[in-house]
C-alpha positions as CSV (number, residue, x, y, z in Angstrom):
1,M,60.2,13.9,-26.2
2,E,63.6,13.9,-27.9
3,S,65.4,13.6,-24.6
4,A,63.1,10.8,-23.5
5,G,63.8,8.9,-26.7
6,S,67.5,9.5,-26.3
7,S,67.5,8.3,-22.7
8,A,65.4,5.2,-23.7
9,S,67.9,4.5,-26.4
10,N,70.8,4.8,-23.9
11,I,69.1,2.5,-21.4
12,A,68.3,-0.1,-24.1
13,A,71.9,0.0,-25.3
14,A,73.3,-0.4,-21.8
15,T,70.9,-3.2,-21.0
16,G,72.0,-5.1,-24.2
17,L,75.6,-4.5,-23.4
18,V,75.2,-5.8,-19.8
19,Q,73.3,-8.8,-21.1
20,V,76.1,-9.6,-23.6
21,I,78.8,-9.2,-21.0
22,L,76.9,-11.5,-18.5
23,A,76.3,-14.0,-21.2
24,V,80.0,-14.2,-22.1
25,V,81.1,-14.3,-18.4
26,M,78.5,-16.9,-17.4
27,Q,78.4,-18.7,-20.8
28,T,74.7,-19.1,-20.5
29,G,71.7,-17.0,-21.4
30,L,72.5,-16.4,-25.0
31,S,69.0,-17.6,-25.9
32,Q,67.7,-14.8,-23.7
33,L,69.8,-12.3,-25.5
34,W,68.6,-13.4,-28.9
35,S,65.0,-13.4,-27.7
36,M,65.4,-9.8,-26.5
37,L,66.9,-8.8,-29.9
38,N,64.1,-10.6,-31.7
39,G,61.4,-8.9,-29.7
40,Q,63.0,-5.5,-30.3
41,Q,63.2,-6.1,-34.0
42,I,59.5,-7.0,-34.1
43,M,58.7,-3.8,-32.3
44,V,60.7,-1.8,-34.8
45,Y,58.8,-3.3,-37.7
46,M,55.4,-2.4,-36.2
47,P,55.2,1.1,-37.8
48,M,55.6,-0.5,-41.2
49,F,52.0,-1.8,-41.0
50,E,49.8,0.6,-43.0
51,K,46.7,0.2,-40.9
52,L,48.4,1.1,-37.6
53,K,48.6,4.7,-36.6
54,F,51.4,5.8,-34.3
55,P,51.6,9.1,-32.5
56,A,54.6,11.3,-33.0
57,S,56.0,10.6,-29.6
58,A,56.0,6.8,-30.3
59,M,57.8,7.4,-33.6
60,I,60.6,9.4,-31.9
61,I,61.3,6.5,-29.5
62,T,60.9,4.0,-32.4
63,K,63.6,5.8,-34.4
64,K,65.9,5.4,-31.5
65,L,65.1,1.7,-31.2
66,I,65.8,1.3,-34.9
67,D,69.4,2.5,-34.3
68,I,69.8,-0.2,-31.6
69,A,68.1,-3.0,-33.6
70,T,70.2,-2.3,-36.6
71,F,73.4,-2.2,-34.4
72,D,74.0,1.4,-35.5
73,L,75.2,2.4,-32.0
74,I,78.6,3.9,-32.9
75,P,78.5,6.9,-35.3
76,T,80.7,5.8,-38.2
77,E,81.0,9.4,-39.5
78,I,83.5,10.1,-36.7
79,I,85.6,7.1,-37.5
80,D,85.6,7.8,-41.3
81,E,87.0,11.3,-40.7
């Protein structure tokens, strides 16, 4: 499950990066980028609802999505050292 979450995180990061590059090159589609980020942030907040129960496998993937939604893609510990 950890590897599935990691690969899902990598795919989502790559998709976002490709979207940003295409938006800059084509100078269109920024609304699509913001809509994608908005939808992702809403998905990340779903586990905060107390009445919803999530299985452990969904929480592993959600933790990876939180890193992407908060733009915590580059480990800053390496840079600080």
